[in-house]
C-alpha positions in Angstrom: 81.4 -84.3 -17.6 80.9 -85.8 -14.7 79.6 -82.6 -13.0 77.0 -82.2 -15.6 75.6 -85.7 -14.7 75.4 -84.7 -11.0 73.4 -81.4 -11.6 71.3 -83.2 -14.2 70.5 -85.8 -11.0 70.2 -83.4 -8.6 67.6 -81.8 -10.9 65.9 -84.7 -11.4 65.8 -85.7 -7.4 64.0 -82.4 -6.7 60.5 -82.8 -5.2 59.0 -80.1 -7.1 59.9 -81.7 -10.3 57.8 -85.0 -9.4 55.0 -82.5 -10.1 56.6 -81.2 -13.3 58.3 -84.0 -14.7 60.7 -82.0 -16.7 64.0 -83.4 -18.4 67.2 -81.5 -18.2 70.6 -82.1 -20.2 73.6 -79.9 -18.9 76.6 -78.9 -21.3 79.5 -76.5 -20.8 77.8 -73.1 -20.5 74.5 -74.4 -21.5 71.6 -76.1 -20.7 67.9 -77.8 -21.9 64.7 -78.4 -20.1 61.8 -80.0 -21.5 58.4 -80.5 -20.0 55.9 -82.2 -21.6 52.4 -80.1 -21.2 49.5 -81.8 -19.3 45.9 -80.3 -19.0 46.4 -79.5 -15.2 49.1 -77.0 -16.3 46.5 -75.0 -18.0 44.8 -71.7 -16.7 41.2 -71.0 -17.1 41.4 -69.8 -20.9 42.9 -73.5 -21.8 46.7 -72.5 -22.6 49.6 -73.4 -20.5 50.2 -71.1 -17.5 53.1 -68.7 -17.1 54.7 -70.9 -14.4 55.6 -73.2 -16.9 57.3 -70.4 -19.1 59.1 -69.4 -16.1 60.2 -72.8 -14.6 61.6 -74.2 -17.9 63.5 -70.8 -18.7 64.7 -70.0 -15.0 65.8 -73.6 -14.7 67.5 -73.9 -17.9 69.6 -70.8 -17.3 70.4 -71.7 -13.6 71.8 -74.9 -14.7 73.8 -73.3 -17.6 75.3 -70.9 -15.1 76.1 -73.8 -12.3 77.7 -76.2 -15.3 80.7 -73.3 -14.5 80.7 -73.8 -10.9 81.7 -77.2 -9.4 81.8 -76.6 -5.6 78.6 -74.7 -5.0 75.1 -73.9 -5.9 74.4 -70.5 -7.7 71.4 -68.5 -6.4 69.1 -66.7 -9.1 69.8 -63.1 -8.5 67.6 -61.7 -11.1 65.1 -62.9 -13.9 63.1 -61.4 -16.8 60.7 -63.3 -18.4 59.2 -62.6 -22.0 55.7 -64.3 -22.9 55.6 -64.3 -26.6 52.5 -66.8 -27.6 50.3 -69.1 -25.9 51.0 -73.2 -26.2 48.4 -75.9 -25.0 49.6 -78.8 -25.7 53.1 -80.8 -26.7 56.2 -80.6 -25.1 58.2 -77.0 -24.3 61.8 -76.7 -24.7 63.7 -74.0 -22.9 67.8 -73.5 -24.4 69.9 -71.4 -22.5 73.3 -70.3 -22.6 75.7 -68.5 -20.4 76.5 -64.9 -22.2 79.4 -63.5 -19.9 80.6 -63.7 -16.5 82.5 -61.3 -13.9 83.5 -61.5 -10.4 80.1 -60.9 -9.2 77.4 -62.5 -11.3 77.2 -65.1 -14.1 74.6 -63.9 -17.3 72.6 -66.1 -19.2 69.9 -66.1 -21.9 67.3 -68.8 -22.9 64.6 -69.1 -25.7 61.6 -71.3 -25.1 60.1 -73.3 -28.0 56.9 -75.3 -28.5 56.7 -78.7 -30.5 57.0 -77.3 -33.9 60.0 -75.2 -32.8 57.7 -71.9 -32.6 59.5 -69.3 -30.3 57.1 -68.8 -27.5 58.9 -67.2 -24.5 62.5 -66.0 -23.7 64.5 -64.9 -20.3 67.6 -63.8 -19.0 68.8 -64.3 -15.5 71.8 -63.2 -13.3 72.8 -65.7 -11.0 75.3 -65.3 -7.9 77.7 -67.6 -6.8 76.8 -68.6 -2.9 78.7 -70.7 -0.2 76.3 -73.7 -0.2 78.3 -76.7 -1.2 77.3 -79.1 -4.0 77.4 -82.2 -1.7 75.5 -85.7 -1.9 73.1 -84.3 1.0 71.6 -82.3 -1.7 71.3 -85.0 -4.2 74.6 -83.8 -6.2 76.1 -87.6 -6.3 
């Protein structure tokens, strides 16, 4: 679906993603974010910093939610994160899906895996529909 490809291109164009170099795939009510870990992502104890867990899980749930809304951005209203085990190298992959929605919010869950397929984190988010339109000016093209 063209909406999904536009969301993927918008994500790739975000300035913050120049640093993290994530890869996004969007489907109907689902999304996946992959990030290749680099040493500069480590905290002082030598494992990936929790910001990587949050980024992958929040981005995946955000785009799973936005896959259901074609005219406007959604906004992260609430996010809960569980850090389950450390990861040092390889790739992390967040797999998200919409669990339900109501008039006010879209609810999503995501699991985060390391390169060996081990569960290393989980996240749950609530997303609100905004009035900010998805337009070419925000790289939605």
